PAKE-408235 format. One record per residue: chain; residue in three letters; x, y, z of N, C-alpha, C in turn. Coordinates in nm, 3 decimals, decimal comma, padded with zeros to 5 digits, always signed. Layout:
BEGIN
+--------+--------+---------+---------+---------+---------+---------+---------+---------+---------+---------+
| chaine | residu |     npx |     npy |     npz |    capx |    capy |    capz |     cpx |     cpy |     cpz |
+--------+--------+---------+---------+---------+---------+---------+---------+---------+---------+---------+
|      A |    ala |       X |       Y |       Z |       X |       Y |       Z |       X |       Y |       Z |
...
+--------+--------+---------+---------+---------+---------+---------+---------+---------+---------+---------+
! end
This chain:
BEGIN
+--------+--------+---------+---------+---------+---------+---------+---------+---------+---------+---------+
| chaine | residu |     npx |     npy |     npz |    capx |    capy |    capz |     cpx |     cpy |     cpz |
+--------+--------+---------+---------+---------+---------+---------+---------+---------+---------+---------+
|      A |    unk | -02,422 | -00,164 | +00,242 | -02,302 | -00,205 | +00,174 | -02,249 | -00,088 | +00,091 |
|      A |    unk | -02,124 | -00,058 | +00,106 | -02,062 | +00,053 | +00,035 | -02,015 | +00,005 | -00,103 |
|      A |    unk | -02,054 | +00,078 | -00,207 | -02,012 | +00,042 | -00,341 | -01,904 | +00,136 | -00,388 |
|      A |    unk | -01,807 | +00,080 | -00,458 | -01,700 | +00,163 | -00,514 | -01,754 | +00,241 | -00,632 |
|      A |    unk | -01,696 | +00,357 | -00,651 | -01,736 | +00,442 | -00,762 | -01,620 | +00,455 | -00,860 |
|      A |    unk | -01,653 | +00,503 | -00,976 | -01,554 | +00,532 | -01,080 | -01,458 | +00,639 | -01,028 |
|      A |    unk | -01,330 | +00,615 | -01,050 | -01,228 | +00,711 | -01,011 | -01,154 | +00,757 | -01,136 |
|      A |    unk | -01,160 | +00,886 | -01,162 | -01,085 | +00,945 | -01,272 | -00,942 | +00,962 | -01,223 |
|      A |    unk | -00,852 | +00,879 | -01,271 | -00,714 | +00,881 | -01,226 | -00,631 | +00,987 | -01,298 |
|      A |    unk | -00,679 | +01,034 | -01,408 | -00,611 | +01,134 | -01,488 | -00,695 | +01,165 | -01,610 |
|      A |    unk | -00,634 | +01,231 | -01,704 | -00,704 | +01,267 | -01,827 | -00,737 | +01,144 | -01,911 |
|      A |    unk | -00,650 | +01,043 | -01,904 | -00,664 | +00,926 | -01,991 | -00,693 | +00,795 | -01,918 |
|      A |    unk | -00,686 | +00,796 | -01,787 | -00,692 | +00,669 | -01,711 | -00,805 | +00,673 | -01,610 |
|      A |    unk | -00,871 | +00,558 | -01,596 | -00,985 | +00,546 | -01,506 | -00,978 | +00,413 | -01,432 |
|      A |    unk | -01,036 | +00,412 | -01,313 | -01,058 | +00,288 | -01,239 | -01,209 | +00,282 | -01,212 |
|      A |    unk | -01,275 | +00,188 | -01,275 | -01,421 | +00,178 | -01,265 | -01,458 | +00,034 | -01,234 |
|      A |    unk | -01,525 | +00,010 | -01,122 | -01,560 | -00,128 | -01,087 | -01,651 | -00,195 | -01,191 |
|      A |    unk | -01,716 | -00,116 | -01,275 | -01,801 | -00,171 | -01,380 | -01,720 | -00,209 | -01,505 |
|      A |    unk | -01,594 | -00,167 | -01,509 | -01,509 | -00,196 | -01,626 | -01,385 | -00,270 | -01,578 |
|      A |    unk | -01,371 | -00,392 | -01,619 | -01,254 | -00,474 | -01,587 | -01,226 | -00,481 | -01,436 |
|      A |    unk | -01,333 | -00,486 | -01,358 | -01,320 | -00,505 | -01,214 | -01,248 | -00,394 | -01,140 |
|      A |    unk | -01,243 | -00,275 | -01,198 | -01,180 | -00,164 | -01,130 | -01,031 | -00,149 | -01,156 |
|      A |    unk | -00,975 | -00,236 | -01,241 | -00,834 | -00,222 | -01,278 | -00,817 | -00,091 | -01,353 |
|      A |    unk | -00,696 | -00,034 | -01,347 | -00,669 | +00,086 | -01,426 | -00,682 | +00,051 | -01,573 |
|      A |    unk | -00,765 | +00,126 | -01,645 | -00,778 | +00,111 | -01,790 | -00,770 | +00,249 | -01,854 |
|      A |    unk | -00,745 | +00,249 | -01,983 | -00,747 | +00,374 | -02,058 | -00,893 | +00,407 | -02,087 |
|      A |    unk | -00,930 | +00,533 | -02,064 | -01,069 | +00,575 | -02,079 | -01,124 | +00,538 | -02,217 |
|      A |    unk | -01,248 | +00,491 | -02,215 | -01,315 | +00,455 | -02,339 | -01,272 | +00,322 | -02,396 |
|      A |    unk | -01,190 | +00,248 | -02,319 | -01,144 | +00,117 | -02,365 | -01,156 | +00,016 | -02,252 |
|      A |    unk | -01,124 | -00,105 | -02,282 | -01,106 | -00,210 | -02,181 | -00,961 | -00,256 | -02,185 |
|      A |    unk | -00,874 | -00,163 | -02,217 | -00,732 | -00,192 | -02,231 | -00,660 | -00,155 | -02,102 |
|      A |    unk | -00,591 | -00,252 | -02,045 | -00,527 | -00,235 | -01,916 | -00,402 | -00,148 | -01,923 |
|      A |    unk | -00,390 | -00,058 | -01,828 | -00,270 | +00,024 | -01,814 | -00,149 | -00,066 | -01,789 |
|      A |    unk | -00,167 | -00,169 | -01,707 | -00,055 | -00,257 | -01,674 | +00,002 | -00,325 | -01,798 |
|      A |    unk | -00,081 | -00,351 | -01,898 | -00,031 | -00,412 | -02,021 | +00,059 | -00,315 | -02,097 |
|      A |    unk | +00,020 | -00,188 | -02,102 | +00,103 | -00,088 | -02,170 | +00,236 | -00,070 | -02,096 |
|      A |    unk | +00,231 | -00,069 | -01,963 | +00,354 | -00,055 | -01,885 | +00,446 | -00,174 | -01,906 |
|      A |    unk | +00,389 | -00,292 | -01,911 | +00,469 | -00,412 | -01,934 | +00,533 | -00,408 | -02,073 |
|      A |    unk | +00,459 | -00,361 | -02,171 | +00,514 | -00,350 | -02,306 | +00,632 | -00,252 | -02,308 |
|      A |    unk | +00,620 | -00,142 | -02,233 | +00,731 | -00,047 | -02,224 | +00,856 | -00,113 | -02,166 |
|      A |    unk | +00,837 | -00,189 | -02,060 | +00,952 | -00,255 | -01,997 | +01,011 | -00,363 | -02,087 |
|      A |    unk | +00,930 | -00,415 | -02,177 | +00,978 | -00,515 | -02,274 | +01,047 | -00,450 | -02,394 |
|      A |    unk | +01,050 | -00,317 | -02,397 | +01,122 | -00,246 | -02,502 | +01,039 | -00,195 | -02,618 |
|      A |    unk | +00,908 | -00,211 | -02,611 | +00,824 | -00,158 | -02,718 | +00,822 | -00,006 | -02,711 |
|      A |    unk | +00,815 | +00,059 | -02,828 | +00,805 | +00,205 | -02,827 | +00,658 | +00,246 | -02,827 |
|      A |    unk | +00,636 | +00,376 | -02,813 | +00,498 | +00,427 | -02,801 | +00,413 | +00,391 | -02,922 |
|      A |    unk | +00,471 | +00,400 | -03,039 | +00,396 | +00,371 | -03,161 | +00,352 | +00,225 | -03,165 |
|      A |    unk | +00,441 | +00,135 | -03,127 | +00,405 | -00,008 | -03,127 | +00,295 | -00,038 | -03,025 |
|      A |    unk | +00,305 | +00,027 | -02,910 | +00,203 | +00,006 | -02,807 | +00,068 | +00,058 | -02,857 |
|      A |    unk | +00,069 | +00,177 | -02,916 | -00,054 | +00,234 | -02,969 | -00,115 | +00,142 | -03,075 |
|      A |    unk | -00,032 | +00,090 | -03,163 | -00,081 | -00,003 | -03,266 | -00,138 | -00,130 | -03,204 |
|      A |    unk | -00,073 | -00,180 | -03,099 | -00,122 | -00,301 | -03,032 | -00,259 | -00,278 | -02,969 |
|      A |    unk | -00,286 | -00,153 | -02,933 | -00,416 | -00,116 | -02,876 | -00,507 | -00,054 | -02,982 |
|      A |    unk | -00,484 | -00,093 | -03,108 | -00,569 | -00,054 | -03,220 | -00,578 | +00,098 | -03,238 |
|      A |    unk | -00,471 | +00,170 | -03,199 | -00,466 | +00,314 | -03,214 | -00,551 | +00,391 | -03,116 |
|      A |    unk | -00,608 | +00,322 | -03,017 | -00,699 | +00,386 | -02,922 | -00,628 | +00,443 | -02,800 |
|      A |    unk | -00,497 | +00,418 | -02,790 | -00,418 | +00,469 | -02,678 | -00,300 | +00,546 | -02,739 |
|      A |    unk | -00,293 | +00,675 | -02,708 | -00,188 | +00,757 | -02,768 | -00,068 | +00,774 | -02,674 |
|      A |    unk | +00,034 | +00,839 | -02,723 | +00,159 | +00,860 | -02,649 | +00,132 | +00,930 | -02,515 |
|      A |    unk | +00,048 | +01,033 | -02,517 | +00,019 | +01,109 | -02,395 | -00,046 | +01,020 | -02,289 |
|      A |    unk | -00,134 | +00,930 | -02,331 | -00,199 | +00,838 | -02,238 | -00,097 | +00,743 | -02,175 |
|      A |    unk | -00,003 | +00,696 | -02,255 | +00,100 | +00,604 | -02,204 | +00,192 | +00,678 | -02,107 |
|      A |    unk | +00,228 | +00,802 | -02,141 | +00,311 | +00,882 | -02,050 | +00,239 | +00,908 | -01,918 |
|      A |    unk | +00,109 | +00,934 | -01,925 | +00,032 | +00,952 | -01,803 | +00,035 | +00,825 | -01,717 |
|      A |    unk | +00,026 | +00,711 | -01,782 | +00,031 | +00,583 | -01,710 | +00,164 | +00,568 | -01,637 |
|      A |    unk | +00,273 | +00,604 | -01,702 | +00,405 | +00,596 | -01,639 | +00,411 | +00,690 | -01,519 |
|      A |    unk | +00,364 | +00,813 | -01,536 | +00,365 | +00,910 | -01,425 | +00,283 | +00,860 | -01,307 |
|      A |    unk | +00,163 | +00,812 | -01,333 | +00,076 | +00,765 | -01,224 | +00,134 | +00,643 | -01,155 |
|      A |    unk | +00,191 | +00,552 | -01,231 | +00,254 | +00,434 | -01,171 | +00,370 | +00,476 | -01,082 |
|      A |    unk | +00,451 | +00,570 | -01,128 | +00,562 | +00,619 | -01,048 | +00,514 | +00,687 | -00,921 |
|      A |    unk | +00,412 | +00,770 | -00,931 | +00,357 | +00,838 | -00,813 | +00,304 | +00,737 | -00,712 |
|      A |    unk | +00,238 | +00,634 | -00,762 | +00,183 | +00,531 | -00,674 | +00,294 | +00,460 | -00,597 |
|      A |    unk | +00,403 | +00,429 | -00,664 | +00,516 | +00,364 | -00,597 | +00,578 | +00,454 | -00,492 |
|      A |    unk | +00,595 | +00,580 | -00,524 | +00,654 | +00,674 | -00,429 | +00,564 | +00,689 | -00,307 |
|      A |    unk | +00,434 | +00,705 | -00,329 | +00,339 | +00,718 | -00,218 | +00,340 | +00,594 | -00,130 |
|      A |    unk | +00,344 | +00,476 | -00,191 | +00,348 | +00,352 | -00,115 | +00,475 | +00,344 | -00,031 |
|      A |    unk | +00,587 | +00,379 | -00,091 | +00,714 | +00,377 | -00,017 | +00,711 | +00,476 | +00,099 |
|      A |    unk | +00,652 | +00,593 | +00,077 | +00,641 | +00,693 | +00,184 | +00,556 | +00,639 | +00,299 |
|      A |    unk | +00,446 | +00,573 | +00,269 | +00,359 | +00,517 | +00,372 | +00,431 | +00,406 | +00,449 |
|      A |    unk | +00,505 | +00,322 | +00,377 | +00,579 | +00,214 | +00,443 | +00,688 | +00,271 | +00,533 |
|      A |    unk | +00,753 | +00,376 | +00,490 | +00,857 | +00,439 | +00,572 | +00,795 | +00,500 | +00,698 |
|      A |    unk | +00,681 | +00,564 | +00,686 | +00,611 | +00,621 | +00,802 | +00,575 | +00,512 | +00,902 |
|      A |    unk | +00,524 | +00,397 | +00,850 | +00,490 | +00,285 | +00,939 | +00,613 | +00,232 | +01,011 |
|      A |    unk | +00,721 | +00,219 | +00,940 | +00,845 | +00,167 | +01,000 | +00,896 | +00,261 | +01,109 |
|      A |    unk | +00,881 | +00,391 | +01,089 | +00,930 | +00,488 | +01,187 | +00,838 | +00,498 | +01,307 |
|      A |    unk | +00,715 | +00,453 | +01,294 | +00,618 | +00,467 | +01,405 | +00,636 | +00,355 | +01,509 |
|      A |    unk | +00,722 | +00,260 | +01,484 | +00,745 | +00,151 | +01,580 | +00,811 | +00,204 | +01,698 |
+--------+--------+---------+---------+---------+---------+---------+---------+---------+---------+---------+
! end
């Protein structure tokens, strides 16, 4: 049986099956990246998000989350376009 390993997604973000089931979290926390992204879309600023995460997530970590989420969407769209063209 193949076991998943910890993936360092960036300087501040990790996916570890031993932590929150492998969801993207901020390193050293159990705080979900998706929660910070949702707070951004709800209009919270970086300072408010950091405070909500007890000061354990800084502006740079949140910006990294936005970059990685954007890259993931672009890569997914590229793969879907390749599949559509292969028909």
